[in-house]
C-alpha positions as CSV (number, residue, x, y, z in Angstrom):
1,M,0.0,0.0,0.0
2,I,1.2,3.5,-0.9
3,I,0.1,6.7,0.8
4,L,0.5,9.7,-1.5
5,V,1.2,13.0,0.3
6,D,1.1,16.5,-1.2
7,A,4.4,17.9,0.2
8,M,3.8,21.4,-1.1
9,G,0.3,22.1,0.0
10,G,-0.6,23.9,3.2
11,D,0.7,26.9,5.2
12,N,3.6,25.0,6.8
13,A,4.7,23.0,3.8
14,P,7.0,21.3,3.2
15,D,8.6,21.2,6.7
16,A,5.4,20.1,8.5
17,V,4.7,17.5,5.9
18,I,8.2,16.1,6.1
19,K,8.4,16.0,9.9
20,G,4.9,14.4,10.1
21,A,5.8,11.8,7.6
22,V,9.1,11.0,9.4
23,K,7.1,10.5,12.7
24,A,4.5,8.3,11.0
25,V,6.7,6.2,8.7
26,N,7.5,3.6,11.4
27,E,4.0,3.5,12.7
28,V,2.3,2.6,9.4
29,E,2.7,-0.5,7.2
30,S,2.4,1.5,4.0
31,E,5.1,3.2,1.9
32,I,4.9,7.0,1.9
33,M,5.4,8.9,-1.3
34,L,5.9,12.7,-1.0
35,I,4.8,14.6,-4.1
36,G,6.6,17.9,-4.8
37,D,9.8,19.6,-5.8
38,K,12.5,16.9,-5.2
39,E,15.3,19.5,-4.7
40,V,13.3,21.5,-2.2
41,I,12.2,18.4,-0.2
42,N,15.8,16.9,0.0
43,S,17.2,20.3,0.9
44,R,14.8,20.6,3.9
45,V,15.6,16.9,4.8
46,K,19.3,17.9,5.0
47,D,18.6,20.9,7.1
48,L,16.1,19.2,9.4
49,F,17.7,15.7,9.8
50,G,21.2,16.0,8.4
51,K,20.6,13.4,5.6
52,E,21.3,13.9,1.9
53,K,17.9,12.7,0.8
54,L,14.5,11.6,2.1
55,E,15.1,7.9,1.3
56,D,18.1,7.9,3.7
57,L,15.6,8.3,6.5
58,S,13.6,5.1,5.6
59,P,13.4,2.8,2.6
60,K,9.6,3.2,2.8
61,F,10.0,6.8,1.6
62,S,10.0,8.0,-2.0
63,I,9.6,11.3,-3.9
64,Y,7.6,12.0,-7.0
65,H,9.1,15.2,-8.6
66,T,6.7,18.0,-9.6
67,T,7.5,21.6,-10.6
68,E,4.3,23.5,-9.8
69,I,2.3,24.4,-6.6
70,I,-1.4,25.3,-6.3
71,T,-1.5,28.2,-3.8
72,M,-4.4,29.1,-1.5
73,E,-5.0,32.2,-3.7
74,D,-5.5,30.2,-6.9
75,K,-8.9,29.8,-8.4
76,P,-9.8,26.1,-7.9
77,T,-11.0,25.2,-11.4
78,D,-8.2,27.2,-13.2
79,A,-5.6,25.7,-11.0
80,I,-6.7,22.1,-11.6
81,K,-6.9,22.7,-15.4
82,H,-3.7,24.7,-15.9
83,K,-1.3,23.6,-13.2
84,K,-1.0,20.0,-14.5
85,D,2.5,19.4,-12.9
86,S,1.4,20.7,-9.5
87,S,1.8,18.4,-6.5
88,M,-2.0,18.2,-6.1
89,V,-2.9,17.4,-9.7
90,V,-0.1,14.9,-10.0
91,G,-1.3,13.3,-6.7
92,F,-4.8,12.9,-8.0
93,N,-3.6,11.4,-11.2
94,L,-1.4,8.9,-9.4
95,L,-4.3,7.9,-7.2
96,K,-6.6,7.5,-10.2
97,E,-4.0,5.4,-12.1
98,G,-3.7,3.1,-9.1
99,K,-0.1,4.1,-8.3
100,G,-1.2,5.0,-4.8
101,D,-4.0,4.0,-2.4
102,V,-4.9,7.2,-0.7
103,F,-4.1,10.9,-1.2
104,I,-3.5,13.5,1.5
105,S,-3.3,17.3,0.9
106,A,-3.4,20.3,3.1
107,G,-3.7,22.6,0.1
108,N,-6.4,24.8,-1.4
109,S,-9.7,23.2,-0.3
110,G,-11.6,24.4,-3.3
111,A,-9.0,23.0,-5.7
112,L,-8.9,19.7,-3.7
113,L,-12.7,19.3,-4.1
114,T,-12.5,20.2,-7.8
115,G,-9.6,17.9,-8.4
116,A,-11.2,15.0,-6.5
117,T,-14.5,15.5,-8.5
118,L,-13.0,16.1,-11.9
119,L,-9.9,13.9,-11.9
120,V,-10.8,11.0,-9.5
121,G,-14.6,11.2,-10.2
122,R,-17.8,11.1,-8.1
123,I,-19.4,7.9,-7.0
124,K,-22.3,7.1,-9.2
125,G,-25.5,8.5,-7.6
126,I,-23.7,11.1,-5.5
127,D,-24.6,14.7,-6.4
128,R,-21.8,16.3,-4.4
129,P,-18.9,14.9,-2.4
130,A,-18.5,16.2,1.2
131,M,-15.8,16.8,3.7
132,A,-16.2,14.7,6.8
133,P,-13.8,15.2,9.8
134,M,-14.1,13.3,13.0
135,L,-14.5,15.2,16.3
136,P,-14.4,14.3,19.9
137,A,-17.7,13.5,21.7
138,Y,-18.7,12.0,25.0
139,K,-17.1,8.5,25.0
140,K,-17.1,8.3,21.2
141,R,-16.3,10.2,18.0
142,L,-18.6,12.5,16.1
143,M,-18.6,12.9,12.3
144,L,-19.3,16.4,10.9
145,I,-20.5,16.4,7.3
146,D,-20.1,18.8,5.4
147,A,-17.2,20.8,6.9
148,G,-16.5,23.1,4.0
149,A,-16.6,21.5,0.6
150,N,-20.1,22.9,-0.4
151,T,-21.0,26.3,1.0
152,N,-24.3,26.3,-0.9
153,C,-26.4,23.2,-0.7
154,K,-29.7,21.8,-1.7
155,P,-31.8,19.3,0.3
156,I,-30.6,16.5,-2.0
157,N,-27.1,17.2,-0.7
158,L,-27.9,17.1,2.9
159,V,-29.9,13.9,2.5
160,Q,-27.1,12.2,0.6
161,F,-24.6,13.4,3.3
162,A,-26.7,11.5,5.8
163,Q,-26.6,8.4,3.6
164,M,-22.8,8.6,3.1
165,A,-22.2,9.1,6.9
166,T,-24.5,6.1,7.6
167,I,-22.6,3.8,5.2
168,Y,-19.2,5.0,6.4
169,L,-19.8,4.7,10.1
170,K,-21.6,1.4,9.8
171,N,-18.8,-0.2,7.7
172,T,-15.8,1.4,9.3
173,F,-16.8,1.5,13.0
174,G,-19.4,-1.2,13.1
175,I,-22.2,1.1,14.3
176,E,-25.3,-0.8,13.2
177,K,-27.6,2.2,13.1
178,P,-25.6,5.4,13.4
179,A,-27.7,8.2,14.9
180,I,-27.8,11.0,12.3
181,G,-28.8,14.6,13.3
182,L,-29.4,17.7,11.4
183,L,-27.5,20.7,12.8
184,N,-30.0,23.5,13.5
185,I,-30.8,26.4,15.8
186,G,-33.5,24.5,17.5
187,T,-35.0,21.0,17.7
188,E,-38.5,21.9,16.5
189,P,-39.4,20.9,12.9
190,T,-40.3,24.6,12.1
191,K,-36.9,25.9,13.1
192,G,-34.1,26.9,10.7
193,N,-33.9,28.3,7.2
194,E,-35.6,26.9,4.1
195,L,-32.8,24.5,3.3
196,I,-32.9,23.0,6.8
197,R,-36.7,22.8,7.0
198,E,-37.0,21.1,3.6
199,S,-34.1,18.7,4.5
200,Y,-35.8,17.9,7.8
201,D,-39.1,17.1,6.0
202,I,-37.4,14.8,3.5
203,L,-35.3,13.0,6.1
204,T,-38.3,12.5,8.3
205,A,-40.3,11.0,5.4
206,E,-37.6,9.1,3.6
207,S,-35.1,8.0,6.3
208,E,-36.5,4.5,6.8
209,R,-36.6,3.8,3.0
210,L,-33.0,5.2,2.7
211,G,-31.6,3.3,5.6
212,I,-30.9,6.4,7.7
213,N,-31.4,6.5,11.5
214,F,-32.5,10.1,11.5
215,V,-32.9,11.4,15.0
216,G,-34.1,14.9,14.1
217,N,-32.7,18.4,14.6
218,V,-29.7,18.8,16.9
219,E,-28.5,22.0,18.5
220,G,-24.8,22.7,18.6
221,R,-24.6,22.3,22.4
222,D,-26.0,18.8,22.2
223,A,-23.8,17.6,19.3
224,F,-21.2,16.2,21.6
225,S,-23.5,14.5,24.1
226,G,-22.5,11.0,22.9
227,K,-26.0,10.3,21.6
228,I,-25.2,11.4,18.0
229,D,-22.9,9.7,15.6
230,A,-23.0,12.3,12.8
231,I,-24.4,15.7,12.3
232,V,-25.3,17.0,8.8
233,C,-25.2,20.6,7.6
234,D,-24.1,22.7,4.6
235,G,-20.4,23.4,4.2
236,F,-20.5,27.0,5.3
237,T,-22.2,26.2,8.6
238,G,-20.1,23.1,9.1
239,N,-16.8,25.0,8.6
240,V,-17.8,27.7,11.1
241,F,-18.9,25.0,13.6
242,L,-15.6,23.1,13.1
243,K,-13.3,26.0,13.6
244,T,-15.3,27.2,16.6
245,V,-14.9,23.8,18.2
246,E,-11.2,23.8,17.5
247,G,-10.8,27.3,19.0
248,L,-12.8,26.3,22.1
249,G,-10.6,23.2,22.5
250,K,-7.5,25.4,22.4
251,L,-9.0,27.9,24.9
252,V,-9.9,25.1,27.4
253,K,-6.5,23.5,27.1
254,R,-4.7,26.8,27.5
255,T,-6.8,28.1,30.4
256,L,-6.5,24.8,32.2
257,T,-2.7,24.7,31.8
258,E,-2.4,28.3,33.1
259,S,-4.7,27.6,36.0
260,L,-2.7,24.6,37.1
261,K,0.6,26.5,36.9
262,K,-0.7,29.7,38.6
263,N,1.3,29.1,41.8
264,L,3.3,26.4,43.6
265,L,0.3,25.2,45.6
266,S,-1.9,24.6,42.6
267,T,1.0,22.9,40.8
268,I,1.6,20.5,43.7
269,A,-2.1,19.9,44.2
270,C,-2.6,18.8,40.6
271,I,0.1,16.1,40.6
272,P,-2.3,13.3,41.5
273,T,-4.7,14.3,38.8
274,L,-2.1,14.5,36.0
275,P,-3.0,11.2,34.3
276,G,-6.6,12.3,34.1
277,I,-5.7,15.8,32.9
278,K,-3.5,14.3,30.1
279,R,-6.3,12.0,29.0
280,F,-8.7,14.9,28.9
281,S,-6.2,17.0,27.0
282,K,-5.7,14.3,24.4
283,T,-9.4,13.8,24.0
284,M,-9.9,17.6,23.4
285,D,-7.0,17.9,20.9
286,Y,-8.5,17.9,17.4
287,K,-5.1,17.0,16.0
288,E,-5.5,13.5,17.4
289,Y,-8.3,12.9,15.0
290,G,-6.4,13.6,11.8
291,G,-7.8,15.3,8.7
292,A,-11.2,15.3,7.0
293,L,-12.3,12.5,4.7
294,F,-13.7,13.3,1.3
295,L,-16.7,11.1,1.0
296,G,-18.4,10.7,-2.3
297,V,-15.4,10.2,-4.7
298,K,-14.1,7.0,-6.1
299,K,-10.8,6.8,-4.3
300,P,-9.8,7.7,-0.7
301,V,-8.9,11.4,-0.4
302,V,-8.1,13.1,2.9
303,K,-8.0,16.9,3.5
304,A,-5.6,18.0,6.2
305,H,-6.0,21.4,7.8
306,G,-4.4,24.2,5.9
307,S,-2.4,25.1,9.0
308,S,-1.4,21.5,9.8
309,D,1.7,21.1,11.8
310,E,3.9,18.0,12.0
311,K,1.6,16.4,14.7
312,L,-1.5,16.7,12.6
313,F,0.3,15.3,9.5
314,H,1.5,12.5,11.7
315,Y,-2.0,11.5,12.7
316,T,-3.5,12.2,9.3
317,I,-1.1,9.8,7.6
318,K,-2.1,7.1,10.1
319,Q,-5.8,7.9,9.6
320,A,-5.4,7.7,5.8
321,E,-3.9,4.3,6.0
322,E,-6.8,3.1,8.1
323,F,-9.2,4.8,5.6
324,A,-7.6,2.9,2.7
325,K,-7.3,-0.4,4.6
326,N,-10.9,-0.5,5.6
327,K,-12.0,-0.3,1.9
328,A,-14.6,2.3,3.0
329,V,-14.8,3.8,-0.5
330,D,-15.2,0.5,-2.2
331,M,-18.0,-0.3,0.3
332,M,-19.7,3.0,-0.5
333,I,-19.5,2.4,-4.2
334,E,-21.0,-1.0,-3.8
335,Q,-23.7,0.0,-1.5
336,F,-24.7,3.1,-3.4
337,S,-25.1,0.9,-6.4
338,N,-27.3,-1.5,-4.5
339,I,-29.4,0.8,-2.3
340,E,-31.9,3.3,-3.3
341,T,-30.3,6.8,-3.1
342,Y,-32.3,10.0,-2.7
343,K,-32.6,11.6,-6.2
344,N,-33.4,15.2,-6.9
345,T,-37.0,15.4,-7.9
346,E,-37.0,19.1,-8.5
347,N,-35.8,18.9,-12.1
């Protein structure tokens, strides 16, 4: 198995990518191929680790040389069409050609969605792919779908997001009937904007036929209760929700650390509770959960945070191997061909 990694995408590339890959290489069974400018990558390897080239760090490493980079400022469609030797486009093509098993990038989200859709291709029956990160919840994990791929959605998209979440969670985590909620400003059926109200009505009427365990509207404060397995929303709302949660996690961690170190007495008093505090800190750290899965495309694609550091790349590489090993995409392709998907009846 080969994990393809865009070495040039993201705010902290290529250093964070290289460091994260070095941390992960002995913790995964797969080979890791970094895609990007070979001279730049090896130069950074020499500065960071004192080796002449990446392959000197592990025989499981390789580099696929490219000459272009898709920046955060590039227009997604133009970048995918015209920067054919960019690390992102080359990565997608290697994935499509079967020269890799999963592709990771922290680059331009719009370009990643465009490339995944145009170059790798959507699963038959899926109107739009979605970004689906995993978040911490009470005694379990919570899937958020969509987290930024589609800022403007139609009811068909939210209904299919619920279907994709159901299939993924059932086949990957063994949850027989994942509880799927619709993120809203209230639990009542009349709450929310037109998109949410229409989606609620469809999910209520069609969930049994579509194999979805729809539990209704869910307010943000109840999303992490442990009673919900996935929350569905449009990408604009989901991205705001995701970044708010990440920011809150940082605040809690920082405030707790400062409180415990405020004076000698509080520092001494916290010593017996340190194991519990460390477990809590690990649970709240979004970096432990890796990147966001792109569900709805024909091959495994993982979007790492644009600001990913080495720790997040480390965990994202491990997550990507699990994603590919579990054959989640193959299962989704098979099941979407065998089950009845919700189709757009507006046209």
